[in-house]
N, C-alpha and C positions, 0 to 999 in steps of 0.2 A: 504494500500500500504506500503510495507516495506521501511523504510528509515533509513539509518545510516548516521548521520551527525557528522563530526569532526570539531573542532575549535582549532586553534593554540592559546593558552592562551595569548601569547604576540604579537599577530598579530597587527602590526601597520598600515597595508595597509587596511585590512577589519576587524576592531575591532569586536570581536564576539558579543558584546551586540547589535550591529546594524545589524548583518548578521546571522551567524550560530546560535547564541543563540536565536534570534528571531524566526527563523525557527523551531528550536528544541522545543520551547515553544508553538508554534502555529500549528504545524503539529501533529495531534493526533497519538499517538503510536510511534512517532519517537524515535530512539535510539540516544541520543545526548551524545557525548564524548568530553571532553576538554583535549587537549594534553598539559601537564604541560611544561612550559618553552620553548614552541615552537614559532618560528616566522612564518610569512606567507609562506615562501618557503620550510618549513620543509617537505612537502609532495612530493617534487621533488628530484630526484637524483641530487647530486652535478654536476655542469658543469665542463667540462675539461679545460675551460678557464674562466677568470672573465667575468661576465655579469652584469654590473651595472644597477640598476633600481633606481627609486625615493625612494625606501625603502632599498637601499643598494645592495650589491652583492648577487645574488641568492644562492650562495654556503655558505654564512655566517650563523652561528648559534650562539645563545646566549651561554655564558660560561656554561658548564655543560650539554648541550643538545647533545645527541648522535644520530645524524641523521641516521647513518647506522643501529643502533639497532631499532630505531623507524620504519624505512622503512621495516625492517624484520618483526616486530610486525604487521605492517599494512598489509603486504602481507599475513599474517596468519589470521588476524581478519576479513578482508573484505570477503574473500571466505567463512569463517565459518559463518558469519552473513547471507549471502545469502543461504548457505546450509540449515540453520535453518529456515529462513524466507520463502523460496520458496519450502520447502518440502511439498508435497501434502499429506493430511491425507488419509489413506487407505479407500477404499470404503467398 
């Protein structure tokens, strides 16, 4: 089963070593990727208004992390992964 697993390196809400990294290490054939300098909410578009959580505002990012660029990259990587993983071999 194709699996692409991302982990935010600096995720304080779901630390990768207990979540994404564990899955990546225990799911045979998983493609596991760590996103450098990313926090938990890096995978979401920024909100138009502040949304506080126990882990801070969902639109906040660590200094030096470019969420817009990351989301663009993510939007290219995910479909490409499934294009490769789900392409059927010719008969």
